[in-house]
N, C-alpha and C positions, 0 to 999 in steps of 0.2 A: 353062681353066686361068688365062688372063690375068685373068679376072674374079675368081677366087679370090685371086690375088696382089694385085689392086687393093683388094679388101675388107680384106685383112690390113694393107695400107699405110694405109688410112683409119683403121682401128682403132688403129694404132700412133701416128698423129698425134692422134686425138681423145682418147685416154686421158690423155696428159699435160695437155692443155688443160682437161679436166674436173677433174683433180686440182688444177691451178693455180687454177681458179675456186673450188674448195672451200677451198683454203688462204686465198685472199683473203677469203672470207666469214667463216672462223674467225678471221682476223687483224683483224677489226673493220671490214671494208669495209661501206659502207652497204647495208642490206637494202632490198629493194623497199618502197616506201611502202604502208602499210596504208590501207584506206579510212577516212575520218574517222568517228569514233564518233558515233552519234546522241545528242544531248543532250535529255533529256526535260524539258519545261518543268515547273518545280517549283511546289508550292503556295505561294501568296503572290505569284507572278510574274504580270504581265499576260499574258493569253492571246494568243498570236500572232494578229493579225488576218488575215482571208482573205475572199475572195469566191468563191463556188462555185455551179455550176448545181445545181438540185435539182428533185425531182418527187415527187408523191404518187400515190395510186391513180387520180386523175382525169386525170393527165397532167403534162407539164413546166410548171414555174412560169415565168411571163413574165419576171419580173425575177430575176436571180441574188441569192443571199443573201449579205449582208456581215455578218460577226460583230459588228463594232463598232456596227452599227445596232440590235442587240438589247440594247444596254446598258440596264440597269434590269430585265432579266429574268434568271432562272436559265437557263443553257444546258447541255445535256448532249451532248457529242460522243462518239459510240460508233463507233470505227473497227472495221471487220470485213473478213474476207477476200473473200467473194463472195456475191452473190445466189443463192438457190436451193440453197446448200450445206447440209449437214446441221447442222453446229454453228451456223451463222448463223441458220438457221431456228429452232432451239431458242431461241437468244438473243432474236431479234426477236419470236417468239411469246410468250415470257415478258414482254417489254416491253409487248406488246399486251394480253395477258390480265390482267396485274397493273399496268396503266398507272396507275390511281388510287393504288394502294398504294406504288408505287415513285416516281412523279413527281408526281402530283396536278395541281392547277391552276397556271397561271402559269409553266409550264416549257416551253422549246423543246427538244424532243428531236430530235437530228439524227444518225442513223446515217450513216456515210460509208464508201464502198468505191470501187474503181476501175471499177466497172461503168458502163455507159452509161445515159443517161437512159431510153432505150426499155426496157432490161432492168429498170431500177428500177420503171418504171410497171407492167410485167407482173407483177413480184414483189409490189409493194405491192397491186395489185388482187387478185391471187390469194390473198393472205394477209389482206386487209382491215386493213392497218396504219393506225392512227390518227395516224401521224406521217409526215413526208416523208423522203426518202433523198437524201443528197448524192452527186454524181457527181464524184469526184476522179480523173478519167481520167489526168491527167499526174502524179499523186501529189504535187503541190506542197503541199497542205494536210498530207498525211501526213508529208512531210519536216519541215515546221515543227513538228510535234508528235511527232517521232521515232517514227513509227508505220509505217515501212516494214516489209514482211515480211522473212522470212529471205532471205539472199542466193540461196539455191537456188530461191526462188519470188518473184522481185521483182515479179511481176504482182499479188501479193496483199498486203493490208495486215495489220498485226498487230492482234490483238484488244485494243485499248487504249481505256480510257474516261477522259474528263475532265469534271469538273463545274466550270462557270464561274459565279462569283457575279455579283450585280447590278452590281458595280463593274468587271466585266471581268477580275477576277483569278481564277486557278485556285485552287479550294478543295479539290479532291480529284482524284487520278489513280490508275488501276489498270492495270498492264501485264499482259498475258496473262490477261485476264479468263476465269474458268472458267465456261462456260455451264451446267454441270451442278451447280454448287454453290449451294445456296440462300443460304449465308452471303454470297456475293458480291453477290447482289441486295439482301439486307438491308443490307449495308454501303453500297451505292449509294443506297438509299432514305434511310438516315440522313444521308449526305452532302448529298443534295438538300434534305432537311428543314432541315438546319443552314444551308445557303446561302440559304434563303428568309427567315431571321430578320434 
């Protein structure tokens, strides 16, 4: 009986406090701060520089890749959620099978996820990718390119693509790239061709 009485007493105290908090919120009291929005680097801006560990089907590269050292080349950054996943396999297989049509010569193609170097090596080898994979384990590169995944899945990156011109400026970007739409690959190929001029 004493426990029941205590429970009613706690409810009697808690209800007015909750109501008071609701009144303060509706009266213009500051709301909790929202997480800062990601700002996508726009066409015409210098691409944020970065250094990343990378690997291909033969193994980890001895030297990390630094974007600014690729100045003079067209670079394609393709952020993606995860190695071995269905959508990513569709996308990267298309990049592999239509490499000449989409990218051609003189282009550095660098797909990037948060997977480890060892996972990258296994996936690249099993799929015979003709391009390396970047290991953005701490998501620092993804943050610079506003390519973090949804808050519910922070371990995955968003499927965003950036084409960087020879001068180091972004010439094209596509958020939420649709791996099943041929028009997306055609648009990417056109952007790469324009960047080569």
